[in-house]
Every structure is written in structure tokens, then in C-alpha cells.
N, C-alpha and C positions, 0 to 999 in steps of 0.2 A: 505600712505606707498610707499616706493620707488619701482619702477618696477624691479630693479635689486636685490632686497632683502637686500639692505643696509639700515642703519638707516635713516628714513625719518622724516619729520616735522609733527607736530600736531597743531590743532587749540586750542587756549586757553593757558593760562599760567600755569595752575596747573598740577601736576603730581599725578596720582592715585596710586603710588607705596605704598607698605607697609612701614609705618614709625614706627621706634622704638625710644622711648625716652630713651637715654642712661644714663640719669641722675637719673632715678629711681633706687632704690636699692631693698633690701628685696625680694618682690614678683618677681621682674624682674630677679634677680639672680637665684631664684628657678625655674622660667620658663626656663631660659637659660640652667640650668642643665638638666631639663627634655627634652628640645629640643636636647641637645647633645646625651642623651640616645636614643631618637627617631631617631636621625640621624644615629647612629650606627646600629640600627635595620633596618632602611630603606636604608642603604647605598648600599646594593647589587643591589636593583632595579634601583637606580640612576646610578650606575656604568655602567650598560649595555649601556646607551645612551650617557654617557659623558666621559667615560674612567677613572673614579675614581676607578675602580676595578682592577687596576694593581696588587694589592696585591693578589687578588683572582687568577688572571692569573698565577702568579708565585708560587701559593700554600702557600704563607706566610699568617699567621693569621692577622686579622685586630686588631691592638693594640691601635688605637686612635692617633698614631703618624702621623704627617703630615710633609711635607717639604714645607716651605714657601719661595718662590722666590720673593724678594723684589726689586723694581725698583725705583731708585731715580728720581728727577725732574731736571729742567733746572739749569745749573750752579752749580750742586751739585754732590754728589758721594755716593757710597754705605755706607759710614760712617754715612750718615744721619740716617740710621736705627739702630744705635748702641743700643740705649736704648730699643726700641721696640723688636729688635732681641734678646737682653739679656733676656727680659721678656718671650718671646716665648720659648727660649731655656730652661729656668728654669721650664717651664711647660711641658717639655719633647719633644719638637718638634725640627726638623732640620731647620736651617735658612741659606739661601744663599742670601747675599746682593750683588747685581750685581753692578760692576763698568762699565758704558758704555765706549765705546772706547774713549781714550784720556781724560778720567775722572778719578778721584780718584787716585789710585796708579800709573796710567800712564798719569796723567793730564799734559797738556801743560801749562807752566807758562811763559808769555812773559818776556823777560829780562827787558824791560822798566817798567813792573809792579813791579819787585823786587827793582828797583832803584827809582821808582816813578818819572819817567821822562814823564810828560804829553805829550810833543810834540812827542817823539818817540813812546809812547804807542798808539797814534792815527794812526800810520802807520805800526807798526811792523806786518809782515805777521803771519798767524796762520794756522797750519795744521788742526785745527778743521773745517776750511772752507770746507774741502773735505768730511766731514762726511755727510751721508744721514740717513734717517729713516730706510733704509734697513740695514745699519750697526748696528744700535741700535737693530733692530728686530733680526738679526742673533745672536748678543751677548746674548740676553735674551732667544731666542729659544734654543740655545746650553745649557744654564743653566737649562732650563725646561727639555730638553731631558735627561740630566745627572741625574737630580733629579728623574725623572720618573723611571729610572732603579733601584732605591733603593726599589721600590715596594710599597711605601706608597702614599696616595693621595697628589697631588701637588696643592698648592694654590698660585696663582699669584697675587701680590699686587703692584699697582703703585701709586706714589704720584705725583701730578702736571703734568709735561710733561711726567712722567712715564706712564700715562694713554694711551699715543699713542702706546707704546710698548705692553701694556696689550691688546689693541684692535687688533693690528697686529698679535701678537702671538696667541691670541685666535682664530683668523681666520686660522692661519697656522697649529696649532696642537691642536685642541679642544679635541681630544681623550686623550690627556695627562694631561688635567687640570680638577680638581675636583671642583674648584671655582675660580672666578676672583673677585678682589676687587679694586675699585677706591677710593683712599683716597684724597679727594679734588683734583681730577685729571681730566684732559681733556678726554672726551669721545666723539670724533667727530661723526657727522652724515652726511647724504646726503646733508642737507642744510648748514652744517658747517663741511666740510670734512677734515679740517686741524686745527692745533693749531692757525695759523694766522686767519683763518675764524672764529673760536670760539672767539678769542680775539677781533676781530673787529665787532662782532655782537653787536646789541644794548645792550644786557645783558652783554656781555664781556667788553664793554666800561665803565661799572660801576666800574671796578677795577682801581687800580692805575697802571699807565704805566710809567716806568722811562725814558720817552722820552728825557728829558733834561740831563739825566745822561749818555746817551750812548756816548762812546768814539770813535772818528773817524767816518768814513763813512761806515756804515754796508755793503752797496752794493759793495764797493771796497775791504773791508776786507773779506767779505763772512761770517762774524760772528757778533753776537750782543755782543759787548764788554762793560763790566762794571768794574769800578775801585772801588772794595769793600774796598780798603785801603785808599781811599781819605781822605784828611783832611778837606774837605768842610762840614761844619755843615749842610748846606742846603741839600746836597746830602744824608748825613747820616740820616737826618730826614725822607726823602722820602723812603730810603731803609727800615728803621725800620717800618714805617707805612705800607709799602707794605708787608713785610715778617712777622713781629711779633710785631704788635702794642700792643698786649696783654701780652707781656713778659717784663722783666726788661731790663735795659740797659746792665747789665752784661751778660745776656743770649743772647742778640742781638750781642754783641761783640764776644762771643764764636761762634755764628752761622756764622758770617762773615769769621772766620778763615777757615771754611769748604767749602766756595764758590770759584769757579774759574771764571776767567775773561770772557772766551769765550764760546758761544754756537752757533751751526751751524744754519745759516739762512735757509739752504735747508731743514733741519729737521723740522723747524717750518712750512714750506710750504708744506711738503709732505703729501700725503693722508693717513689717518688712520681711515677707516670706517669699522665698524663691519657688518657682513652679517648674516642674520637670520639663514641660514642653517649650519653655522659653529660657529662663535662667539656666536650667539643667542641660541645655545644648552646648553651653560655652565651656571650654577647657578651664579648669580652675586649680589654683594653688593656695595652700595655707602656710604662712610663716608662723610657726609655733614658738612662743617665747616661754621657756621653762621656769623662769623665776618672776613671771608677771604677777604683780599684786593688785592690778586693776581688773584684768580679765584672767581669772585663775586658770592655770593649765588644765585643770579638770573640766572647766567649762569649755575651753577650747576643744578638748577631746570630744566632749559630748556633741558640740555643734558640728564637728567634722563627721562624727559617726552618723548623726541624723541626716546630714546632707548626702552621705554616701549610700544610706539606705534608700533614699529617694531615687537616685540615679546610679545603680550598681554598675552600669555599663560605662559611666563617666564619673570617676571618683576624684576626690581631692588628691593632689600630689603634695605631700607634707614635707616641709623642710624644718628640722628641729634646730633651734638655737637654745640649748639646755641651760645656759648660764645668763640669758638675757632677761632683763626686766622689761617694763612696758614700753620703753623707748627703743628697745632693740639693742643690738651690739654697739659698743662705742665706736667701732670702726665701720663707717658706712659702706666701705667696699665689700664687706661680707654680705650685706643685703643686696647691694648692687650686682654682685656676681650672680645671685639667684634671679633677680629681675631681668638682667641682661640675657640669661640663659633660658628664659621661659619659651616653651614651644608655641609657635603661632602658625 
């Protein structure tokens, strides 16, 4: 365990986290319903230590409504959550899908990307280079603070690179969060303190890295730039294998439309390590995708194990989706079932 209370390493490859087979139906769904009832009954006790009792503090009754703050991954945007957000809203919850700075509705699109000028695209400057993980953290923390004022429990969910913000925000405002959830997301530790460190670990290197697809010199541009509109069949094959090898070509092409060219190199290198006394107080869940080629399952397992070694009294509850690639199951209801059933 780390001396400073941050996520530390463990010996051995296995994680002793509680695992749930999300593919079982019938009895599992009945147990889930009972757990939700038990969660409502026990919520007051949990709220004292975590801050899930904002509704009690404001005198508002607990209705089972939650606010889900959803954080997208690298080269992506809040629109990534459309299908899951719709399902959560139909179940009576509030949903806030965050666009990180210069992403989504405010995203930067290089002119050379519009015109597909390869030479110009390799050198065109990007304002995304100035972004740091602090900028991402502030954006998400602001959303969490505003959500908490509504009085219902706040659940923070991050996908992929969004896990960095989950860890940072969990450290910053643990009292505002009822639950945190990593969806095939980076969860750095003392031995792997950044996204870069996770990705370059032995487990991380089992993933597909688009090294040959990077446009320009990342060190000069300050961003990792990818040309999602490329006409190169070789590059498109790599992108599909990395992102959604388990999906159809039509689904892959739709996914490409939502991706942006640039992501901050600085944010990749910035530290995002949870601490036992803050982040470690919050109940947490990991959605493990067994055929993920962006964040290898082996890396997911190591991150889970190192987190659990830090807080053995509060471990990840792990839900396995063994056949899911990086985007998760094609049916959003399978993920929504888990998110809706989280204990708060």
C-alpha cells in the first residue's frame, strides 16, 4: 500500500473484487430488485459517510431518483452517452452528459481535416494542446456541484479516459458523490499514476495502439491527432479493431462521425490517482469489457486489483461483460440495468 494513501500495487495478477455475471437473467434480476430495496432502506447510514444524503439535508424525501453525471473518453464527446442516457431518463433519473473543454459542442476541428489535406493536417496548430487534466476536472466538478444542489444522490460515471476525471473529482468532492463507476475506464494507481503509465504497462501494451495512424509530430503539435476520415483501408481496419471489432461496419462508421481529431498530450501524462481518505470513501463499481482492444482486460484487472489493495474494506463491485468491446454491449439496456441498480 502506498505511504501517501494513494492507490498502490499488489502482488499477483488476480483481483478479489466481488464479481457479478451480468448475463444471467431471472434470479439475477430478482436479486437486483431486492438490492435496490435494501439500498433505499440502508441509504441513510451510507449517506453519513459519503454525502449521498443531500436529500436528507435539504428535507426532500428520497424518491429513488438520481442524477447521473456521465464523462466521455478520449477523442469523444458527451453525445457518446445518448443511448444510455435515454434509457436512464426513461427510468426516471436525471442525466448530465458532460462535454469536456474543446470537445463536443465546442470541439476544435482542424481546417485541414475538413478538406482532408494530409500535409496541412500534420502541422496545423491546435488549441487542444493547452488543455490539462485540471481543465477536465474543473468541468466535471462543476457539473457534479450543480447536480448535487438538486438534492438527489449523484452518480459519477466515466468511460475510457473519462476514468481520470472520475478519480480526480472523487478526490476533490467525495462528499457530493453517492457512487462512482468506471466503464472500461482508466483508474490510475501509484504504480501507474497517469493514462500514459497505464497504457505503457505490460498489461496496457496488450491493447491496440494506433501508432502508425498518428498524424504529425505529437510533441510539436501538443496533441495526439488521428484522421478518422481517412480513406486508407489499412488505417480503418486498425480503428475498427481498436474501437468496436464486435460491431458492424455500419455501426463503426456512425461511431467515427462522433470522434474528433485531437486529444491533449498533457492530459494523458497528468496524474490522476485516488486517495484512500477521499476517493476511497465512495462506493465504486467497475464495468469490465472482456474483448476491449483499447483498454485490455488484463489492464482493467490490474487497475481493479490495485484499487482494492488500497481500500480492502471498500472494494470494486465488478460486472463482467465478457463479449463486449470498448464501446460496450450493443444493447444499451444491459449497461443501464447495472447503472440503475447501483447502490447509493
